[in-house]
C-alpha positions in Angstrom: -1.6 27.2 -1.6 -4.2 24.4 -2.0 -7.2 22.9 -0.3 -6.8 19.2 0.3 -10.0 18.3 2.0 -13.4 19.8 2.8 -15.6 17.8 5.3 -19.1 18.8 6.2 -19.7 18.0 9.9 -23.2 19.4 10.0 -25.3 21.3 7.6 -23.8 24.6 8.9 -20.4 23.4 10.1 -17.4 22.3 8.0 -13.7 21.8 8.3 -11.2 22.7 5.6 -7.6 21.3 5.5 -4.9 22.5 3.1 -1.5 24.0 2.5 -0.2 27.5 2.1 3.1 28.8 0.9 4.7 32.2 1.3 7.6 33.1 -1.0 10.3 35.7 -0.9 12.4 36.4 -4.0 15.6 34.5 -3.9 14.5 32.2 -1.1 12.7 28.9 -0.8 9.0 29.3 0.0 7.8 28.7 3.5 5.2 26.0 3.5 2.5 25.5 6.2 -0.5 23.3 6.7 -3.8 24.6 8.1 -7.0 23.3 9.5 -10.0 25.7 9.6 -13.4 25.4 11.2 -16.1 27.2 9.2 -19.7 28.0 10.2 -22.6 29.1 8.0 -23.9 32.4 9.1 -26.7 34.2 7.3 -26.0 32.3 4.1 -22.2 33.0 4.2 -19.4 30.7 5.3 -17.1 32.4 7.9 -14.0 31.2 9.6 -14.7 30.3 13.2 -11.1 29.1 14.0 -8.0 28.1 12.2 -4.8 26.3 13.2 -1.6 26.5 11.3 1.7 24.6 11.6 4.9 24.0 9.6 4.5 21.4 6.9 6.3 18.1 7.6 9.4 17.6 5.6 8.6 15.7 2.3 9.7 12.1 2.2 12.3 11.4 -0.6 11.1 9.1 -3.4 11.8 5.5 -2.3 13.0 6.4 1.2 9.7 5.5 2.7 10.0 2.0 1.3 13.4 1.2 2.8 11.6 -0.6 5.7 10.3 -3.0 3.0 13.6 -3.4 1.1 14.1 -6.9 2.7 11.2 -8.1 0.5 13.4 -7.8 -2.7 14.2 -11.2 -4.1 12.5 -14.4 -4.9 10.1 -16.2 -2.5 8.1 -19.4 -2.5 5.3 -21.0 -0.4 4.3 -24.5 -1.2 1.7 -27.0 0.0 1.1 -30.5 -1.3 -0.8 -29.3 -4.4 -0.1 -25.6 -4.7 3.1 -23.6 -5.1 3.3 -19.8 -5.3 6.4 -18.2 -6.7 6.9 -14.5 -6.0 9.5 -12.0 -7.2 9.9 -8.6 -5.7 12.1 -5.9 -7.3 12.6 -2.2 -7.3 11.2 -0.2 -10.2 13.8 1.4 -12.6 13.7 4.7 -10.7 13.6 3.2 -7.2 10.3 4.8 -6.4 8.2 1.6 -6.3 8.5 -2.0 -5.3 7.0 -4.4 -7.8 5.8 -7.8 -6.7 4.9 -10.4 -9.3 3.5 -13.8 -8.4 2.4 -17.0 -10.1 0.2 -19.7 -8.5 0.8 -23.3 -9.8 -1.3 -26.4 -9.3 0.5 -29.6 -10.5 2.9 -27.4 -12.5 0.1 -25.6 -14.3 -0.1 -21.9 -13.8 -3.7 -21.1 -12.5 -3.3 -17.5 -11.6 -0.8 -14.6 -12.0 -0.7 -11.1 -10.6 1.3 -7.9 -10.0 1.3 -5.6 -7.0 2.9 -2.2 -7.0 3.9 -0.7 -3.7 4.7 3.0 -3.3 4.6 6.1 -1.1 1.6 8.4 -1.3 2.9 11.9 -0.6 -0.6 13.4 -0.2 -1.9 10.9 2.4 1.7 10.3 3.7 1.3 6.5 3.8 2.5 3.5 2.0 -0.1 2.2 -0.5 -0.3 -0.7 -2.9 -2.2 -1.5 -6.1 -2.9 -5.1 -7.2 -4.0 -6.6 -10.5 -4.7 -10.3 -11.0 -5.0 -12.4 -14.2 -8.6 -13.3 -13.3 -9.6 -9.7 -13.6 -9.8 -8.9 -9.9 -8.0 -5.8 -8.6 -7.5 -3.9 -5.4 -5.6 -1.5 -3.2 -4.1 -1.6 0.2 -2.8 0.8 2.9 0.4 -0.3 4.8 1.2 0.5 8.4 3.9 -0.7 10.8 2.7 -2.3 14.0 5.6 -3.5 16.1 7.3 -6.2 14.1 4.4 -6.6 11.8 3.2 -4.9 8.7 -0.6 -4.4 8.5 -2.1 -4.1 5.0 -5.7 -2.9 5.0 -7.0 -4.3 1.7 -10.0 -3.5 -0.5 -10.6 -5.6 -3.6 -13.0 -6.0 -6.4 -13.4 -9.6 -7.3 -13.6 -11.0 -10.8 -17.4 -11.4 -10.4 -17.8 -7.8 -9.2 -18.2 -8.5 -5.5 -16.4 -6.3 -3.0 -13.9 -7.9 -0.6 -12.0 -6.4 2.4 -9.6 -7.7 4.9 -6.3 -7.1 6.7 -3.1 -8.9 5.8 -0.6 -9.3 8.7 3.0 -9.6 7.3 5.7 -10.7 9.7 9.4 -11.0 9.0 10.7 -14.1 10.7 14.3 -13.7 9.6 16.3 -12.7 6.5 15.0 -15.8 4.6 11.4 -16.3 5.9 8.2 -14.4 6.5 4.6 -15.2 7.5 1.4 -13.9 6.0 -2.1 -14.1 7.5 -5.4 -12.7 6.4 -7.7 -11.5 9.2 -11.1 -9.8 9.2 -11.9 -11.1 5.7 -15.3 -10.1 4.4 -17.0 -10.4 1.0 -20.0 -8.1 0.5 -19.9 -7.5 4.2 -20.2 -11.3 5.0 -17.4 -12.6 7.3 -15.4 -15.4 5.7 -13.7 -18.4 7.4 -10.3 -17.6 9.1 -7.3 -18.2 6.8 -4.3 -20.2 8.1 -0.9 -18.5 8.5 1.2 -19.0 5.4 5.0 -19.3 5.8 7.0 -18.0 2.8 10.7 -18.7 2.4 13.3 -17.1 0.2 13.9 -19.3 -2.9 17.3 -20.8 -3.4 16.6 -22.4 -6.8 15.6 -20.8 -10.1 11.9 -20.0 -10.4 9.8 -22.1 -12.8 10.5 -21.2 -16.5 13.6 -19.3 -15.4 16.9 -20.3 -16.8 20.1 -19.5 -14.8 22.4 -17.1 -16.6 25.7 -18.5 -17.7 27.1 -15.3 -19.1 29.5 -13.2 -17.1 28.7 -9.6 -16.3 
C-alpha cells in the first residue's frame, strides 16, 4: 500500500488518502483506495473514521489522450506581421503528444517552444509542460468542458515573474480551432483581455521544411 496525501485540517485533525492492495498467491492483487480521518488524542493520532472503495481501473498509456488526437498535424495562425507555425505529433511510444511551435515576424523567428502533453496517473488528469526559447516555462492541467478544452496554466516568465491564466481551446472542425486566454494574471495583477485566435490546419510545407520527393 501507499499514502498519497496527508492534509492537516486543524492542529488536531487530519485526513489521509492512499491505496492498499491485498494479494493472494497465484492471483492478481485486489487494490482499494481509502480516505481516513485522524484526530490527535493525548499526543497520539487515532483513526476516527475511514472510507474504502475499489480503485478505479488504470488508464492505458496514451488512451487518455485520444480525445486530443485531432491536434496531430501542422497548424498555422497568421496576422499581418506575425505567423505562428505549430506541429503536433505523438511521441515514439504513443504516451505523449509533443507540440512544437515557432513565432515569426517578417520571416524572422523570434520565439520557439515545445509543449509535452501527457496523462498523470497519480492525479488522473491530463497535464502539459511547456518550455520556451526565452527561458520561460510552465505547466497546465487540461479538462473537458462541453465542446471546449480548458487548460489551467501556471508559468514562470523569463524575468522570474509568475503568470497564471486559463486557455480555452475549441475545435471548430477538422481543419480549424480557436484559442483564447482568459483570467490572465502576472504576479496577481489582471492583464488585458486577449482576442480569440483562429488556428487553421496548414496545407503548405512549414517554413524551412522541404517536401519529400522520395517514395516510402
